Each structure stands twice: as C-alpha cells, then as structure tokens.
C-alpha positions, 0 to 999 in steps of 0.5 A, spaced: 500 500 500 502 507 498 500 513 501 498 519 497 498 526 500 494 532 498 496 539 501 490 542 504 494 548 507 500 552 507 504 556 511 500 562 509 493 559 509 495 556 517 497 563 519 490 566 516 486 561 520 490 562 526 489 570 526 481 569 524 480 564 530 484 569 535 479 574 532 473 569 533 475 567 541 475 575 543 469 577 539 464 571 541 467 569 548 471 574 553 477 579 553 484 576 554 484 577 562 478 572 562 481 567 558 485 560 559 487 557 553 489 550 554 493 546 549 492 539 548 499 536 548 502 536 543 500 540 537 494 543 541 500 546 545 503 550 539 497 553 537 495 555 543 501 559 544 500 562 537 493 564 538 495 567 545 500 571 541 495 573 536 490 575 541 495 579 544 497 583 538 490 585 537 488 586 544 495 588 547 494 583 553 495 576 552 491 571 555 493 565 560 496 559 556 496 552 559 497 545 557 494 538 558 496 531 556 489 527 556 492 521 555 490 518 562 483 520 561 482 517 554 476 511 554 479 508 548 486 507 550 489 503 556 492 508 561 498 506 564 497 511 570 492 513 574 487 518 572 487 522 578 494 524 577 495 532 577 502 531 573 499 531 566 496 538 567 500 544 567 496 551 569 499 556 572 493 560 573 486 558 576 480 557 571 475 558 576 470 563 573 474 563 567 472 562 559 477 555 558 478 554 550 480 547 549 485 547 543 487 542 539 490 541 532 484 536 529 478 534 531 475 527 529 471 522 533 470 527 540 474 522 544 480 527 545 476 533 547 471 529 552 477 527 555 480 534 556 474 536 558 474 531 564 481 533 566 479 540 566 473 538 571 478 535 576 482 541 577 477 547 577 470 550 575 470 554 569 465 559 567 465 556 560 468 551 556 469 552 548 472 548 543 477 550 538 481 546 533 485 548 527 481 542 523 475 539 523 474 533 519 467 530 521 465 524 523 464 524 530 463 518 535 461 523 541 456 529 541 462 534 541 463 539 536 468 544 535 466 552 537 471 555 533 474 552 527 480 554 522 478 549 517 473 544 515 475 538 511 471 532 509 476 526 510 473 519 510 475 512 512 482 510 510 484 518 510 488 521 515 489 529 516 496 531 518 498 537 521 505 539 521 507 545 525 514 549 525 515 548 532 515 541 532 515 539 525 520 544 521 514 546 517 507 549 517 503 545 513 496 540 513 495 535 508 490 529 507 493 522 506 490 516 503 492 509 503 492 506 496 493 499 494 499 499 489 497 496 482 
C-alpha cells in the first residue's frame, strides 16, 4: 500500500486561520484577562501559544496559556497511570470563573476533547468551556463539536489529516493522506 498526500494548507493559510480564530475567540467569548487557553499536547500547545500571541497583538494583553496531556483520561486507550494524577496538567493560573478554550490541531471523533473536559473539571470550575480546532474533519463518535474552527475538511475512512507545525516539525502545513493499494 502506498500513501498519497494532498496539501490542504500551507504556511500562509495556517497564519490566516490562526488570525481569524484569535479574533473570533475575543469577539465571541471574553477579554484576554478572562481567558485561559489550554493546548492539548502536543500540537494543540503550539497552536494555543500562537493564538495567545495573536490575541495579544490585537488586544495588548495576552491570555493565560496552559498545557494538558489527556492520555490518562482517554476511554479508548489503556492508561498506564492513575487518571487522578495531576501531573499531566500544567496550569499557572486558576480556571475558576474563567472561559477555558480547549485547543487541538484536529477534531475527529471527539474523544480527545471529552478527555480534556474531564481533566479540566478535576482542577476547577470554569465559567465556560469552548473548543477550538485548527481542522475539523467530521465523523464524530461523541456529541462534541468545535466552537471555533480554522478549516473544515471532509475526510473519510482510510484518510488521515496531518498537521505539521514549525515548532515541532520544521514546517507549517496540513495534508490529507490516503492509503491506496499498489497496482
């Protein structure tokens, strides 16, 4: 089987999507002082930091950025550690009464976001939880949706959306990969 890739977004497209998402966060939800952007490890963290910088450019005040690893909270994987552990969450500010924006690179079945919501509920009581994803590829298994989306993609079974970010991959690009049988 061979993999074919189609480039969906290049660096400029990613920059525009992140700029639009940052504006939408502030316009729809809260001033930066009332926001906590929580990046889901790993690429969601880079996106959260980029969104925070864009918000700061426009509002002259950066929102709090936090990091979360949802692995222990997932229901579709064997957890190696106890889900009550707090070490997976790196938050420098309280979330009580704040608008929490959970940020991921791709939203697909909804399981990662469900796990992130569970983790957030263990550390505080936010005013609201909002979901932001760079790519929404559809095909949910759970009734969870992204409130803020950089780009919607119709990706079917057998296709994979790959998000590459400069911070971790050396390039800003989104591709749609499909496995095809060799002839």
